[in-house]
N, C-alpha and C positions, 0 to 999 in steps of 0.2 A: 721169090714165089707169092703169088696171091693167094686170096683165098678161093677163087675158083680154081686155082690149080691144087689147092689141098683137098677140095673136095673132088676133084676128077677121078681118082680111083676107085671112090665109092659110086660114084655116078656111073662109070664104066662096068663094075660088077653088079649093078643091078640090071636084073633081067624085065626091062620095060613091057614086054608083051605079057607078062604074069603078076608084074604089080600091082596091088589095090590099094587105095587112097580113100580118105574119109575126112569127114569134119572135126576139127580138131575140138570143137563144142557146139551142139546141136542147139539150134536156136528157129523159133519163128518169127517171120517177118509180118509185122501186123499193120494192115491197111484198113481205112474205113473212115468213120465221120470224126468229128473233132474230139477232142480230149481235156480235160481241164485238171488243175491241181488236185492234188487228193481231198483236200478239205473242201473243196467246191462241190455242188450239187451235178451228179451224173447228169450229161446231155447226150449220151449218146450209145449205143449199144457196144462199141467198141471199147467207149470209157468205160462202161460197168465190167466188160468182160477182161480190160487191161486189170485194173483195180483188183478185181476177183483173183487174175489167174498169175500177180505176182504177189500180193499181200496175203491171201487167204487160203486161194486153193491150187498153188502152183503145181505145173505138171515136173514130175521127177525128171532131172537132168537135161532140163530143156529150158533155155531163157528166151525172153521176149525182147524184140528191138521192134523200134517204133521210126519210122523217118524223123519224126521230130527230134530225135536224139542226135541227129547230125547237123542240125540248125548252127547251134555254136562253131562246129568244125567246117561247115560247108562254105562260107566265105575264102576260106584259106585252100580251098581244093582244087585239085584241076578240073572238076566238072563245070560247064558254065550253064547246066540246067539240073531241076531235081528230077526229072522224069528217067533221064539216062544214068542217074545215081541209081535211083530205085530199081531198075531194070537190073543194073549190074549186082547192087548187093541181095536182090531176090536169088540171083543164081548160086549163092553159097549158102542160102537158107536151107533147111530142111523141108521146110512147107511156108509157104506163102498165105496167111489168113487174109482174106478181103471180107470184109462187111459192106454188102450192096446197099449203103443209106446215104450216100452223100453224091453230088457230080464228081468230086474229085476220086471217089473210091470206083464209079462205074467206069472212070477213064483209064483207071489202073487196071480195072477187071477186064475192060478192052484189049488192051496192051499186053498184059501177062498173059492172056488166054490165049493168042496168036504169036506167042513167043515158044518154040519148041523147045527152047532149053529149062523153060521156067514152067510150063503149062501143067508137067507131070505132077509137080510137088504145089498145085494150086489148093485152095480149101476156100469154097465159097460159102458164107451164110447169107442168105437171102429172107426177107418177109416173103412169109407163105400166100400174102394177097399179091404180092408183086409177082411173086412164082407163078402163080395160077394165071396172070395177064399174057396175052398174046402180043407181048411188046419185043422189041427189038432186042432187048438184053435177054429175054427168054428164048427167041427163036435165034438168037446171035451165040454170044459167046459161051451162054449157059448150057446150050444146046450141044455147041461143039465140043465142051468140055466131057458133057455126059456120054457122049456118043464116042469120041477119040479118045479119052482119057478112061474114066470111072464112073460110073453112076455116083460113087462116093465122094467126087470133086465138089458136087452142090449139096447143099442141106437147106431145107426150109425150116423156119421156125416161125411162130406166131405171136411176134413181139410187136407194140405199137406204139406210136410217138403221137403229141398232142399238137393242139394247133399251129405251135410254133415251131413244129418238127423236132422237139426235144424227145426225148424217150419216156416213156411212162413206165417206169421203173419196176411196178407191181407186174406189168404184162411180161417182163423178164425173167424174173427172179424164179418162178417155176421151172425154167427149161435151161437154167443155167449146168445144173450135172449133165444134163443131156448132151448141150453143147461142149461141155469140157471132155465127156467121153468120147464123142465124136471126133474132137481134136486128137484125143489120145491114138485113136484107133489109126487117124490119117497119118499121125507120126510114125506109128509103129509099122505103118505098110511101106514107107519110106526106108531102103536098104542104107544102113549105117556105111556101108565102103562100096565101093564102084570099080570094075578095072580102068586103069590108065589108058587113056586114048590119045593119040596124037592128033589129035583133031584141034587143039589149043583152045578148047572151050573156056571161057571166062573161068566156069567153078574151077575146072582142075588146074587151071593156072595159079588161081590164089591158093589154092589147097598148096599148090607146088612152093610159091614162093612162101606160104607159112613152113613148111618143111626145112628151107633153106635157113628160115629165122632161127626155127627148132634148134636144127644142128650148131649153129653158130651161136646160138643164145642172143645176139642183136647183130644187126647187118644194115650196113650202107646202101643207099639206092644203088649205087655204081656198082656194087658188089652183087646185090641181086640180079641186075642185068646180065653181069657178066657171067653168073651161074647158070640162069636162065640158057644162056648162048650153048652150055655146055649139054644141055638138053636136046640143042638142036632148034631153041626158040628163040627168035630175034622180036625183041618187044623195046620199042621206044621208051626212055625214061619216062616221059609225061604219062604214057598209058599204065607203066608201073606203079607210079605215084598214086592213080586212080585206083588201082587194086587195093594199094596199101590202105587208101582211105577209107573203101569199103572194109577192110578188115579192122581198121580201128573202131570204127562204128559197131562191128560186131563183137568187139572187145575180143578179138584174136590177138592182136598186138598193138602198142602205142609207140608213139615217137618222144623223143628227147635229143636235145642238141645239148651236144658236150663239146666245149670249145668252139670250132668252127664247122664241126661235122653232124650230121641229124642222123642220128641211129634209130632203129626200127628193134623193140625188143618183144619178148613174148609176154603176152598176157594170160595164155593158155599152157602149161607145161605137158604138153602131150604129143606123141609122135603121129602124125596122120597118115604115115604108110604102114601098110603089111608088107614085109619084104618078099621078094621072091628075087635069087639070084642066079646068076648065068654057071650052066654046070662045072666050067673049071677055075670058078671061085673058090679058094682054100677056107678063106675065112667067112662064115655063113652065118655069125651072130651078129645082129645089128649093133649090141652093146660095145663088143670090141672095136668096130668099126668108129663108133661115136669115141670111145676114147683114144684110138689112133688118132683120131681128126683132131680131139681135144689137145694131145701133146704135140702135133704138128703145129697148131696155131700158136701156142708159146713158143715152139722152137723157132719158127719163122717171124717171131715178135710181131703178130698180128692180133694179140690179144685185144680183147674189148675191154675198155675202160671199167674201173672196178665200181664207180658212179654208176654207171648202166647197168652193169650186172646186178647191181643189189635191187635193181629195179623189176627184174624177171619175175613174173609169176604176180605182181602187183596192179 
C-alpha cells in the first residue's frame, strides 16, 4: 500500500464543494526599494518599514517575507527567473505590499496589478507627489486597482528622498503608525479561509500540498504528486518542486535529505482545512481520521524517519 492509498478514504470522505482552506501562516510579501543589514543606514522606505515591522512594531500573527530571503535557495530552485518566483509566492501571501520607490518595484507593481489571482491582495504605498502626477503609473496600475479592487488598495504618504534617492528618515517617521495601521486594515480585509475551487489555482494547490505534508508530518515529492492525483490534479514533479520552493521561502515547510530520499517536513503545525464531510460518512471528526491515518502509516511500514520527524515545527 502507498501513502496515496492510505489517504484515499479521507479524501473520498471530504465534501470538496463545501471544504474551506486557508494559509497555515499569514504573511506579507514585501517588495520595494533596496534593504540593508540592520546596523547600516536606512536607505529606502521599505528598508525602514521592514526594520520597524520586524524588530520594533510587529503585526500580530503575521510574518514578513522578502524576495531577498530566497537568494540563498534560488540557485537550486526549479525557477529560471526571479519574476516567475515572485508571482508564485505572491499567490500564497495574504498581502503583497509594494512600495513604489524603485524601477524594480514599479515592474512588480505592473505585473502584480494585472494578475487576477494577486491583485485582490495588493497594497501599494506611493509618494504623494508621485501619486498626484498624471503618469503612466497613476493612470495605469494604480487607477486599475482603485477602480477594480478597492480604493484601499493604494495609499499615498509624504515621505521624501535626497539627491541620491535615499530615504530622508525624518520625512517618514511621522507616518509610521498610519502606515502600520493601514497595513493592519488591509490584512483584516482578507478572509482567512476560502472555498475550495477545482480550478487548480496555484494558491490553493500550495495550500493543498501543505495539507498533505501536515497529515503525513513529512512527505516525499513522489508521494505529493501521487496524492494530488487522488484529488484529480495532474501536476508534473518539477512544477510541484516550484510550489515547495515557495512554501520553503514562506517558512511553511522545509526539506531534509535522509539517506537518498529528500523529505519535505512541516515548519508550521497547523491544519489548513476547515473540513466538510459527505452525508454518508460516519467518521466526522478530523482528529479521528488523522489518528487512523497515523496508525495505517505505521501498519503499512510507511513511517517517516525519526530524524525527520524530530525536525517538524522547527
